[in-house]
C-alpha positions in Angstrom: -0.1 -0.1 -0.2 3.0 2.3 0.6 3.6 2.1 -3.0 0.6 3.9 -3.8 1.4 6.9 -1.4 5.1 6.8 -3.1 3.4 7.2 -6.5 1.1 10.1 -5.3 4.2 12.0 -4.0 5.6 11.8 -7.5 2.3 13.5 -8.9 1.1 10.4 -10.7 -2.5 10.6 -9.8 -3.7 8.3 -12.4 -1.2 5.6 -11.4 -2.1 6.2 -7.7 -5.7 5.9 -8.5 -5.3 2.6 -10.4 -3.1 1.1 -7.6 -5.8 2.0 -5.0 -8.4 0.8 -7.1 -6.6 -2.8 -7.6 -5.9 -2.7 -3.5 -9.8 -2.1 -3.0 -10.5 -5.0 -5.5 -8.9 -7.2 -3.0 -11.4 -6.6 -0.3 -13.5 -9.4 0.9 -17.1 -9.1 2.0 -15.9 -8.6 5.7 -14.1 -5.4 4.7 -10.6 -6.7 5.1 -8.2 -5.9 2.3 -5.9 -9.0 1.7 -3.1 -9.2 -1.0 -0.6 -11.2 0.9 -1.8 -14.8 0.7 -1.5 -17.0 2.5 -0.4 -14.6 5.3 -2.9 -12.7 7.3 -1.6 -9.1 7.6 -4.0 -6.9 9.5 -2.0 -3.5 8.5 -3.1 -4.0 4.9 -6.5 -2.9 5.3 -5.9 0.5 7.4 -2.9 1.3 5.1 -5.1 1.0 2.1 -7.9 3.0 3.6 -5.4 5.8 4.6 -3.9 5.9 1.3 -7.4 6.2 -0.5 -8.3 9.2 1.7 -4.7 10.7 1.3 -5.0 10.3 -2.5 -8.5 11.8 -2.7 -7.8 14.9 -0.6 -4.2 15.4 -2.5 -5.9 15.5 -5.8 -9.1 16.9 -4.9 -11.0 13.9 -6.1 -14.2 14.0 -4.1 -16.2 12.1 -6.8 -13.7 9.2 -6.7 -13.8 9.1 -2.9 -17.6 9.1 -2.9 -17.7 6.0 -5.4 -15.3 4.1 -3.0 -17.1 5.4 0.2 -18.9 2.0 0.7 -15.5 0.1 0.7 -14.1 2.7 3.1 -16.9 2.1 5.5 -16.6 -1.6 5.1 -13.1 -1.5 5.8 -13.4 0.5 8.9 -16.1 -1.7 10.3 -13.7 -4.6 10.0 -11.1 -2.6 11.8 -13.7 -2.1 14.6 -14.5 -5.9 14.5 -10.5 -6.8 14.9 -10.4 -4.4 17.7 -13.4 -5.6 19.5 -11.4 -9.1 19.5 -8.9 -7.4 21.9 -11.2 -6.7 24.5 -12.1 -9.9 26.1 -8.9 -10.5 28.1 -7.5 -7.2 29.8 -4.2 -9.3 30.6 -3.2 -9.7 27.1 -0.4 -7.6 25.5 -2.7 -6.5 22.9 -5.7 -5.6 24.9 -7.5 -2.6 23.5 -5.3 -2.5 20.3 -5.4 -5.0 17.5 -5.0 -8.7 17.4 -1.6 -10.3 16.7 -0.5 -10.0 13.1 2.0 -10.7 10.4 4.0 -7.4 10.1 6.1 -8.1 7.1 9.7 -6.7 6.9 11.3 -10.0 8.2 9.1 -10.7 11.2 7.5 -14.0 10.3 5.2 -15.0 13.1 1.8 -13.6 14.0 2.5 -11.5 17.2 1.1 -8.8 19.0 2.7 -5.7 17.2 2.3 -1.9 16.8 2.4 -1.5 13.1 -1.4 -2.7 12.9 -2.3 -0.3 15.7 -0.3 2.7 14.1 -1.8 2.2 10.8 -5.3 1.8 12.3 -5.0 5.1 14.3 -3.7 6.7 11.0 -6.5 5.3 8.9 -9.2 6.6 11.4 -8.0 10.1 11.4 -7.6 10.2 7.5 -11.3 8.5 7.0 -12.7 10.9 9.7 -11.3 13.9 7.8 -12.4 12.5 4.4 -15.9 11.9 5.9 -16.1 15.5 7.0 -14.8 16.7 3.5 -17.3 14.8 1.5 -20.2 15.2 4.0 -20.6 11.5 5.1 -20.7 12.1 8.8 -23.1 9.4 10.1 -20.3 7.3 11.5 -18.0 10.0 12.7 -19.0 9.7 16.6 -18.4 5.9 16.6 -15.2 6.3 14.7 -13.9 9.0 17.2 -14.8 6.8 20.0 -12.9 4.0 18.4 -9.9 6.3 17.8 -9.8 7.8 21.3 -10.2 4.2 22.9 -7.3 2.9 20.8 -5.2 5.9 21.3 -5.6 5.5 25.2 -4.8 1.9 24.9 -1.9 2.5 22.8 -0.4 5.1 25.2 -0.7 2.5 28.1 1.0 -0.3 26.1 3.8 2.0 24.8 4.5 3.0 28.4 4.7 -0.6 29.3 6.8 -1.6 26.3 9.3 1.3 26.1 12.8 0.0 25.9 16.3 1.5 25.8 19.1 0.5 23.3 22.8 0.0 24.3 23.3 3.8 24.0 20.4 4.8 26.2 18.1 5.7 23.5 14.3 5.2 24.3 12.5 3.3 21.7 9.2 1.3 21.2 9.8 -2.2 19.8 7.7 -3.0 16.7 6.6 -6.4 18.5 
């Protein structure tokens, strides 16, 4: 999905739109966008949703976003459902965040990780901005609650997981 953002920064609006439409073509009925088979990678969906919203705002393409809006809403619903799966066990590392996932980039196992969380937070911010821009505000309150709840859980988890490298620099491990 990051390829689509890279294409946008080069000013290729047609290439970016074609890339994003291909990504959205991989959305299943649940709303999840999957291109990395057989691996389940949660970040694919929020990355694609964020990129769609960034594309439409960057190029002022309201009409395209309105045509894609049902897919955007379905993708956010899927993210809400994934987040909901983490709420049953308050002692779990991923409590209030996103379920364990394959991250890519050399991390082969499904594990509690921050990439899915970060992309979900970014996607929610971009989707809410886009919703206001195109006048599709019926879900904003629910999405804002999700964003606030996940942000609070992320801050708690980040405080718990902060580490220091051998030079004393503080960082947050990906997993």
